FIKOLZA-1660 file (N, C-alpha, C; in steps of 0.1 Angstrom, whole numbers, plus 5000, padded with zeros to 4 digits):
% residues 181
   i   px   py   pz ch aa at
   1 7379 8331 6742  A  X  N
   1 7369 8331 6747  A  X CA
   1 7362 8321 6746  A  X  C
   2 7368 8315 6740  A  X  N
   2 7356 8300 6737  A  X CA
   2 7363 8292 6758  A  X  C
   3 7378 8295 6756  A  X  N
   3 7379 8281 6772  A  X CA
   3 7376 8298 6781  A  X  C
   4 7374 8309 6783  A  X  N
   4 7367 8317 6794  A  X CA
   4 7357 8312 6795  A  X  C
   5 7339 8312 6785  A  X  N
   5 7329 8307 6786  A  X CA
   5 7339 8296 6790  A  X  C
   6 7340 8283 6793  A  X  N
   6 7338 8272 6804  A  X CA
   6 7346 8270 6810  A  X  C
   7 7344 8288 6814  A  X  N
   7 7355 8290 6825  A  X CA
   7 7343 8293 6838  A  X  C
   8 7330 8299 6835  A  X  N
   8 7325 8307 6835  A  X CA
   8 7312 8306 6841  A  X  C
   9 7306 8308 6854  A  X  N
   9 7292 8302 6854  A  X CA
   9 7286 8323 6861  A  X  C
  10 7268 8316 6863  A  X  N
  10 7259 8327 6858  A  X CA
  10 7249 8321 6868  A  X  C
  11 7242 8337 6877  A  X  N
  11 7235 8330 6887  A  X CA
  11 7225 8335 6884  A  X  C
  12 7202 8328 6889  A  X  N
  12 7195 8333 6882  A  X CA
  12 7185 8325 6892  A  X  C
  13 7179 8330 6899  A  X  N
  13 7167 8325 6906  A  X CA
  13 7165 8339 6913  A  X  C
  14 7153 8331 6916  A  X  N
  14 7142 8341 6927  A  X CA
  14 7148 8350 6943  A  X  C
  15 7136 8357 6940  A  X  N
  15 7136 8371 6945  A  X CA
  15 7126 8362 6960  A  X  C
  16 7134 8370 6970  A  X  N
  16 7127 8363 6982  A  X CA
  16 7112 8361 6987  A  X  C
  17 7109 8375 6981  A  X  N
  17 7089 8371 6982  A  X CA
  17 7084 8358 6968  A  X  C
  18 7094 8354 6966  A  X  N
  18 7089 8343 6959  A  X CA
  18 7086 8333 6965  A  X  C
  19 7098 8331 6974  A  X  N
  19 7098 8316 6979  A  X CA
  19 7095 8318 6995  A  X  C
  20 7084 8305 6999  A  X  N
  20 7078 8304 7010  A  X CA
  20 7083 8309 7027  A  X  C
  21 7092 8308 7025  A  X  N
  21 7093 8318 7034  A  X CA
  21 7101 8330 7038  A  X  C
  22 7097 8343 7023  A  X  N
  22 7100 8352 7019  A  X CA
  22 7115 8357 7027  A  X  C
  23 7117 8369 7032  A  X  N
  23 7128 8371 7040  A  X CA
  23 7134 8374 7046  A  X  C
  24 7126 8358 7057  A  X  N
  24 7131 8352 7074  A  X CA
  24 7148 8341 7065  A  X  C
  25 7153 8344 7062  A  X  N
  25 7168 8337 7063  A  X CA
  25 7171 8329 7071  A  X  C
  26 7168 8330 7079  A  X  N
  26 7169 8319 7093  A  X CA
  26 7159 8302 7090  A  X  C
  27 7155 8307 7078  A  X  N
  27 7144 8293 7081  A  X CA
  27 7150 8281 7079  A  X  C
  28 7151 8273 7083  A  X  N
  28 7157 8260 7081  A  X CA
  28 7153 8260 7063  A  X  C
  29 7146 8260 7064  A  X  N
  29 7150 8258 7045  A  X CA
  29 7154 8268 7036  A  X  C
  30 7155 8277 7043  A  X  N
  30 7165 8288 7033  A  X CA
  30 7186 8288 7041  A  X  C
  31 7181 8285 7044  A  X  N
  31 7194 8280 7058  A  X CA
  31 7200 8266 7043  A  X  C
  32 7192 8260 7045  A  X  N
  32 7193 8240 7032  A  X CA
  32 7195 8252 7021  A  X  C
  33 7187 8257 7016  A  X  N
  33 7188 8262 7009  A  X CA
  33 7205 8263 6999  A  X  C
  34 7205 8271 7013  A  X  N
  34 7222 8283 7007  A  X CA
  34 7234 8269 7008  A  X  C
  35 7232 8256 7021  A  X  N
  35 7236 8248 7016  A  X CA
  35 7246 8246 7006  A  X  C
  36 7231 8244 6997  A  X  N
  36 7230 8235 6984  A  X CA
  36 7232 8243 6974  A  X  C
  37 7240 8254 6977  A  X  N
  37 7241 8268 6970  A  X CA
  37 7255 8270 6972  A  X  C
  38 7262 8268 6985  A  X  N
  38 7276 8263 6989  A  X CA
  38 7287 8249 6980  A  X  C
  39 7271 8239 6978  A  X  N
  39 7279 8229 6975  A  X CA
  39 7280 8228 6963  A  X  C
  40 7269 8232 6947  A  X  N
  40 7276 8241 6941  A  X CA
  40 7287 8245 6938  A  X  C
  41 7282 8254 6943  A  X  N
  41 7298 8264 6937  A  X CA
  41 7311 8259 6940  A  X  C
  42 7315 8254 6951  A  X  N
  42 7322 8246 6958  A  X CA
  42 7326 8236 6948  A  X  C
  43 7318 8228 6939  A  X  N
  43 7321 8217 6932  A  X CA
  43 7323 8224 6916  A  X  C
  44 7320 8229 6913  A  X  N
  44 7315 8244 6899  A  X CA
  44 7334 8251 6904  A  X  C
  45 7334 8253 6917  A  X  N
  45 7351 8259 6910  A  X CA
  45 7364 8249 6910  A  X  C
  46 7354 8236 6920  A  X  N
  46 7371 8221 6915  A  X CA
  46 7372 8220 6908  A  X  C
  47 7360 8222 6898  A  X  N
  47 7362 8217 6883  A  X CA
  47 7366 8228 6871  A  X  C
  48 7380 8238 6885  A  X  N
  48 7386 8253 6875  A  X CA
  48 7372 8261 6871  A  X  C
  49 7364 8263 6869  A  X  N
  49 7350 8275 6870  A  X CA
  49 7353 8282 6881  A  X  C
  50 7364 8290 6873  A  X  N
  50 7368 8309 6880  A  X CA
  50 7358 8318 6883  A  X  C
  51 7353 8316 6873  A  X  N
  51 7341 8334 6866  A  X CA
  51 7330 8337 6873  A  X  C
  52 7322 8337 6875  A  X  N
  52 7316 8345 6886  A  X CA
  52 7305 8348 6883  A  X  C
  53 7289 8349 6882  A  X  N
  53 7281 8360 6873  A  X CA
  53 7271 8363 6878  A  X  C
  54 7272 8376 6888  A  X  N
  54 7261 8373 6897  A  X CA
  54 7246 8392 6891  A  X  C
  55 7240 8392 6890  A  X  N
  55 7230 8403 6885  A  X CA
  55 7220 8407 6901  A  X  C
  56 7231 8403 6909  A  X  N
  56 7230 8412 6931  A  X CA
  56 7215 8418 6922  A  X  C
  57 7203 8407 6920  A  X  N
  57 7192 8408 6934  A  X CA
  57 7191 8405 6942  A  X  C
  58 7183 8405 6954  A  X  N
  58 7182 8402 6967  A  X CA
  58 7178 8391 6964  A  X  C
  59 7179 8379 6972  A  X  N
  59 7173 8368 6973  A  X CA
  59 7192 8352 6965  A  X  C
  60 7187 8355 6953  A  X  N
  60 7199 8335 6954  A  X CA
  60 7207 8346 6944  A  X  C
  61 7204 8357 6946  A  X  N
  61 7220 8361 6936  A  X CA
  61 7229 8375 6939  A  X  C
  62 7222 8375 6958  A  X  N
  62 7234 8377 6970  A  X CA
  62 7235 8362 6977  A  X  C
  63 7224 8362 6985  A  X  N
  63 7235 8344 6981  A  X CA
  63 7242 8336 6976  A  X  C
  64 7242 8340 6965  A  X  N
  64 7251 8333 6954  A  X CA
  64 7269 8339 6958  A  X  C
  65 7262 8355 6954  A  X  N
  65 7278 8363 6952  A  X CA
  65 7284 8359 6972  A  X  C
  66 7274 8360 6978  A  X  N
  66 7285 8358 6995  A  X CA
  66 7294 8343 6993  A  X  C
  67 7283 8338 6981  A  X  N
  67 7292 8322 6980  A  X CA
  67 7305 8317 6976  A  X  C
  68 7308 8334 6971  A  X  N
  68 7316 8327 6960  A  X CA
  68 7327 8341 6974  A  X  C
  69 7324 8354 6980  A  X  N
  69 7335 8357 6982  A  X CA
  69 7336 8349 6998  A  X  C
  70 7329 8338 7000  A  X  N
  70 7332 8332 7006  A  X CA
  70 7341 8317 7008  A  X  C
  71 7343 8318 6993  A  X  N
  71 7351 8307 6992  A  X CA
  71 7362 8314 6982  A  X  C
  72 7358 8321 6982  A  X  N
  72 7376 8332 6979  A  X CA
  72 7389 8329 6984  A  X  C
  73 7376 8328 7001  A  X  N
  73 7389 8330 7009  A  X CA
  73 7401 8317 7008  A  X  C
  74 7395 8308 7008  A  X  N
  74 7400 8292 7001  A  X CA
  74 7406 8292 6990  A  X  C
  75 7399 8298 6980  A  X  N
  75 7404 8295 6971  A  X CA
  75 7407 8311 6960  A  X  C
  76 7413 8318 6956  A  X  N
  76 7420 8330 6952  A  X CA
  76 7420 8335 6941  A  X  C
  77 7416 8321 6935  A  X  N
  77 7412 8321 6916  A  X CA
  77 7400 8328 6912  A  X  C
  78 7390 8327 6918  A  X  N
  78 7376 8326 6920  A  X CA
  78 7377 8339 6918  A  X  C
  79 7368 8344 6906  A  X  N
  79 7359 8357 6909  A  X CA
  79 7351 8364 6906  A  X  C
  80 7344 8372 6912  A  X  N
  80 7330 8375 6913  A  X CA
  80 7329 8389 6902  A  X  C
  81 7325 8393 6889  A  X  N
  81 7316 8398 6879  A  X CA
  81 7299 8396 6884  A  X  C
  82 7297 8414 6887  A  X  N
  82 7289 8415 6890  A  X CA
  82 7282 8428 6883  A  X  C
  83 7270 8416 6871  A  X  N
  83 7262 8426 6862  A  X CA
  83 7249 8433 6869  A  X  C
  84 7252 8443 6862  A  X  N
  84 7243 8457 6865  A  X CA
  84 7230 8462 6860  A  X  C
  85 7213 8457 6858  A  X  N
  85 7204 8462 6850  A  X CA
  85 7206 8480 6849  A  X  C
  86 7214 8488 6863  A  X  N
  86 7209 8499 6861  A  X CA
  86 7216 8505 6873  A  X  C
  87 7218 8518 6877  A  X  N
  87 7230 8525 6888  A  X CA
  87 7211 8524 6899  A  X  C
  88 7218 8522 6915  A  X  N
  88 7206 8524 6921  A  X CA
  88 7194 8513 6921  A  X  C
  89 7200 8500 6916  A  X  N
  89 7190 8493 6919  A  X CA
  89 7189 8484 6932  A  X  C
  90 7194 8487 6940  A  X  N
  90 7187 8485 6955  A  X CA
  90 7184 8498 6963  A  X  C
  91 7182 8502 6958  A  X  N
  91 7181 8523 6963  A  X CA
  91 7170 8518 6970  A  X  C
  92 7155 8510 6973  A  X  N
  92 7147 8505 6977  A  X CA
  92 7144 8496 6986  A  X  C
  93 7158 8485 6987  A  X  N
  93 7156 8482 6997  A  X CA
  93 7159 8485 7012  A  X  C
  94 7152 8471 7019  A  X  N
  94 7160 8481 7035  A  X CA
  94 7173 8479 7037  A  X  C
  95 7181 8494 7049  A  X  N
  95 7193 8501 7046  A  X CA
  95 7197 8480 7049  A  X  C
  96 7199 8474 7061  A  X  N
  96 7204 8458 7060  A  X CA
  96 7213 8454 7044  A  X  C
  97 7200 8456 7036  A  X  N
  97 7203 8449 7021  A  X CA
  97 7209 8457 7014  A  X  C
  98 7210 8471 7017  A  X  N
  98 7212 8479 7008  A  X CA
  98 7230 8478 7007  A  X  C
  99 7236 8483 7025  A  X  N
  99 7251 8482 7033  A  X CA
  99 7252 8464 7028  A  X  C
 100 7244 8453 7025  A  X  N
 100 7254 8440 7023  A  X CA
 100 7257 8443 7010  A  X  C
 101 7245 8448 6999  A  X  N
 101 7250 8455 6981  A  X CA
 101 7263 8457 6979  A  X  C
 102 7262 8469 6986  A  X  N
 102 7278 8478 6987  A  X CA
 102 7285 8472 6985  A  X  C
 103 7284 8461 7001  A  X  N
 103 7299 8459 7007  A  X CA
 103 7305 8447 6990  A  X  C
 104 7298 8439 6992  A  X  N
 104 7294 8427 6976  A  X CA
 104 7298 8434 6966  A  X  C
 105 7295 8438 6957  A  X  N
 105 7299 8450 6953  A  X CA
 105 7325 8456 6952  A  X  C
 106 7318 8469 6963  A  X  N
 106 7336 8466 6968  A  X CA
 106 7339 8456 6967  A  X  C
 107 7340 8444 6969  A  X  N
 107 7344 8433 6968  A  X CA
 107 7353 8419 6955  A  X  C
 108 7342 8427 6945  A  X  N
 108 7336 8424 6931  A  X CA
 108 7352 8426 6927  A  X  C
 109 7353 8420 6925  A  X  N
 109 7370 8419 6906  A  X CA
 109 7357 8429 6901  A  X  C
 110 7346 8426 6889  A  X  N
 110 7344 8440 6885  A  X CA
 110 7333 8440 6883  A  X  C
 111 7325 8456 6882  A  X  N
 111 7306 8463 6884  A  X CA
 111 7308 8464 6872  A  X  C
 112 7298 8457 6864  A  X  N
 112 7292 8465 6855  A  X CA
 112 7282 8474 6852  A  X  C
 113 7269 8481 6844  A  X  N
 113 7261 8488 6845  A  X CA
 113 7248 8484 6835  A  X  C
 114 7246 8475 6827  A  X  N
 114 7232 8477 6813  A  X CA
 114 7228 8489 6810  A  X  C
 115 7229 8498 6820  A  X  N
 115 7218 8514 6820  A  X CA
 115 7228 8521 6832  A  X  C
 116 7229 8532 6830  A  X  N
 116 7224 8538 6836  A  X CA
 116 7214 8547 6853  A  X  C
 117 7205 8545 6842  A  X  N
 117 7191 8548 6845  A  X CA
 117 7187 8537 6842  A  X  C
 118 7172 8530 6853  A  X  N
 118 7163 8523 6852  A  X CA
 118 7154 8522 6836  A  X  C
 119 7154 8517 6828  A  X  N
 119 7148 8517 6818  A  X CA
 119 7138 8506 6812  A  X  C
 120 7129 8507 6808  A  X  N
 120 7122 8493 6805  A  X CA
 120 7132 8479 6798  A  X  C
 121 7133 8465 6804  A  X  N
 121 7141 8456 6794  A  X CA
 121 7154 8455 6807  A  X  C
 122 7158 8465 6821  A  X  N
 122 7170 8469 6811  A  X CA
 122 7175 8456 6822  A  X  C
 123 7165 8448 6829  A  X  N
 123 7167 8440 6840  A  X CA
 123 7169 8426 6829  A  X  C
 124 7159 8428 6818  A  X  N
 124 7160 8421 6807  A  X CA
 124 7170 8420 6801  A  X  C
 125 7178 8421 6799  A  X  N
 125 7191 8425 6793  A  X CA
 125 7202 8425 6798  A  X  C
 126 7199 8429 6811  A  X  N
 126 7212 8424 6823  A  X CA
 126 7208 8408 6831  A  X  C
 127 7202 8402 6827  A  X  N
 127 7199 8386 6823  A  X CA
 127 7207 8376 6813  A  X  C
 128 7208 8384 6806  A  X  N
 128 7207 8382 6791  A  X CA
 128 7225 8378 6790  A  X  C
 129 7228 8389 6790  A  X  N
 129 7241 8392 6800  A  X CA
 129 7257 8389 6805  A  X  C
 130 7240 8383 6817  A  X  N
 130 7249 8366 6820  A  X CA
 130 7249 8354 6813  A  X  C
 131 7240 8352 6806  A  X  N
 131 7241 8339 6803  A  X CA
 131 7251 8343 6790  A  X  C
 132 7250 8355 6785  A  X  N
 132 7257 8354 6776  A  X CA
 132 7276 8354 6774  A  X  C
 133 7278 8360 6789  A  X  N
 133 7293 8359 6793  A  X CA
 133 7293 8343 6800  A  X  C
 134 7282 8332 6800  A  X  N
 134 7287 8325 6809  A  X CA
 134 7289 8315 6809  A  X  C
 135 7299 8300 6807  A  X  N
 135 7291 8292 6797  A  X CA
 135 7281 8278 6802  A  X  C
 136 7278 8283 6819  A  X  N
 136 7269 8272 6823  A  X CA
 136 7260 8284 6833  A  X  C
 137 7245 8281 6834  A  X  N
 137 7242 8291 6845  A  X CA
 137 7233 8278 6854  A  X  C
 138 7236 8287 6873  A  X  N
 138 7229 8283 6884  A  X CA
 138 7219 8289 6882  A  X  C
 139 7205 8282 6885  A  X  N
 139 7193 8287 6894  A  X CA
 139 7183 8283 6900  A  X  C
 140 7182 8283 6907  A  X  N
 140 7174 8285 6913  A  X CA
 140 7160 8284 6913  A  X  C
 141 7150 8281 6912  A  X  N
 141 7141 8273 6900  A  X CA
 141 7126 8269 6903  A  X  C
 142 7116 8274 6903  A  X  N
 142 7101 8264 6917  A  X CA
 142 7091 8260 6901  A  X  C
 143 7101 8264 6889  A  X  N
 143 7088 8255 6882  A  X CA
 143 7084 8265 6873  A  X  C
 144 7079 8281 6883  A  X  N
 144 7068 8285 6875  A  X CA
 144 7062 8294 6859  A  X  C
 145 7063 8293 6852  A  X  N
 145 7065 8293 6839  A  X CA
 145 7067 8309 6837  A  X  C
 146 7063 8316 6846  A  X  N
 146 7060 8338 6842  A  X CA
 146 7078 8345 6853  A  X  C
 147 7084 8356 6848  A  X  N
 147 7096 8360 6857  A  X CA
 147 7106 8358 6853  A  X  C
 148 7114 8366 6856  A  X  N
 148 7128 8368 6855  A  X CA
 148 7134 8358 6857  A  X  C
 149 7133 8346 6864  A  X  N
 149 7143 8329 6864  A  X CA
 149 7135 8326 6851  A  X  C
 150 7127 8322 6847  A  X  N
 150 7116 8309 6840  A  X CA
 150 7125 8315 6827  A  X  C
 151 7124 8332 6820  A  X  N
 151 7131 8339 6813  A  X CA
 151 7148 8336 6809  A  X  C
 152 7150 8338 6816  A  X  N
 152 7170 8336 6816  A  X CA
 152 7166 8322 6816  A  X  C
 153 7163 8317 6824  A  X  N
 153 7163 8302 6820  A  X CA
 153 7160 8291 6802  A  X  C
 154 7152 8299 6797  A  X  N
 154 7147 8295 6785  A  X CA
 154 7163 8305 6770  A  X  C
 155 7163 8317 6775  A  X  N
 155 7174 8322 6770  A  X CA
 155 7187 8318 6777  A  X  C
 156 7189 8310 6786  A  X  N
 156 7200 8297 6782  A  X CA
 156 7202 8284 6776  A  X  C
 157 7190 8283 6777  A  X  N
 157 7184 8269 6771  A  X CA
 157 7190 8271 6758  A  X  C
 158 7184 8275 6752  A  X  N
 158 7184 8288 6735  A  X CA
 158 7196 8288 6728  A  X  C
 159 7207 8293 6740  A  X  N
 159 7217 8297 6740  A  X CA
 159 7226 8287 6743  A  X  C
 160 7225 8273 6749  A  X  N
 160 7231 8260 6742  A  X CA
 160 7237 8257 6760  A  X  C
 161 7233 8267 6767  A  X  N
 161 7242 8269 6780  A  X CA
 161 7245 8257 6792  A  X  C
 162 7248 8249 6798  A  X  N
 162 7242 8244 6804  A  X CA
 162 7238 8248 6815  A  X  C
 163 7228 8234 6826  A  X  N
 163 7221 8242 6834  A  X CA
 163 7224 8230 6847  A  X  C
 164 7228 8241 6855  A  X  N
 164 7220 8233 6871  A  X CA
 164 7208 8242 6880  A  X  C
 165 7201 8235 6880  A  X  N
 165 7192 8236 6885  A  X CA
 165 7180 8232 6903  A  X  C
 166 7184 8239 6908  A  X  N
 166 7183 8237 6921  A  X CA
 166 7159 8243 6926  A  X  C
 167 7165 8231 6927  A  X  N
 167 7146 8232 6933  A  X CA
 167 7145 8239 6947  A  X  C
 168 7141 8248 6952  A  X  N
 168 7141 8256 6959  A  X CA
 168 7133 8249 6975  A  X  C
 169 7122 8238 6974  A  X  N
 169 7112 8229 6981  A  X CA
 169 7126 8225 6985  A  X  C
 170 7128 8217 6978  A  X  N
 170 7131 8199 6978  A  X CA
 170 7149 8197 6974  A  X  C
 171 7155 8206 6973  A  X  N
 171 7175 8214 6967  A  X CA
 171 7168 8206 6963  A  X  C
 172 7162 8193 6955  A  X  N
 172 7170 8180 6943  A  X CA
 172 7181 8195 6938  A  X  C
 173 7188 8184 6929  A  X  N
 173 7195 8195 6914  A  X CA
 173 7197 8182 6900  A  X  C
 174 7193 8193 6893  A  X  N
 174 7188 8187 6877  A  X CA
 174 7199 8191 6872  A  X  C
 175 7210 8185 6864  A  X  N
 175 7219 8194 6850  A  X CA
 175 7212 8189 6837  A  X  C
 176 7220 8199 6830  A  X  N
 176 7215 8200 6817  A  X CA
 176 7227 8212 6810  A  X  C
 177 7238 8195 6804  A  X  N
 177 7251 8196 6799  A  X CA
 177 7243 8200 6787  A  X  C
 178 7255 8212 6783  A  X  N
 178 7249 8225 6769  A  X CA
 178 7257 8217 6758  A  X  C
 179 7260 8215 6746  A  X  N
 179 7267 8215 6731  A  X CA
 179 7286 8212 6739  A  X  C
 180 7292 8209 6735  A  X  N
 180 7306 8211 6738  A  X CA
 180 7310 8222 6737  A  X  C
 181 7323 8230 6741  A  X  N
 181 7327 8237 6739  A  X CA
 181 7339 8241 6732  A  X  C
% end
């Protein structure tokens, strides 16, 4: 198990409404952030990290999942594992977002649900399951104390995971090494 955890990374980050460009993915700041995610995930893959875990929330999770599927064309060893809080997570999203979500799930190597139906704390449980299955966490984080991304980062630190944190505005990257595995 330790060897598998070493070769795995989970993703966390903000929903589009928490980012300055909201849902405008053509905004140069969003394009630049997506390029930073591509660079980080490509570097992880080059270092032998092949199992990627996504919670499939709108924004960062979906962007990272798309990067993994894109990079899988050049590196077939990459695997995308989707850990979902409940069935119907995307039911209230815009139709185009729902279509993209379903397309990613269809291409994923595995899909697991924390719960069949929405219930209190299923999002928190999903985020903890992501961290529990991965040796490192790639996060897009704006520094705010409240919210799922902040809680997931705190949990990853508590669990001793290595962290790669990208500031969504400056795209600066900070890394924290977890204990040796």
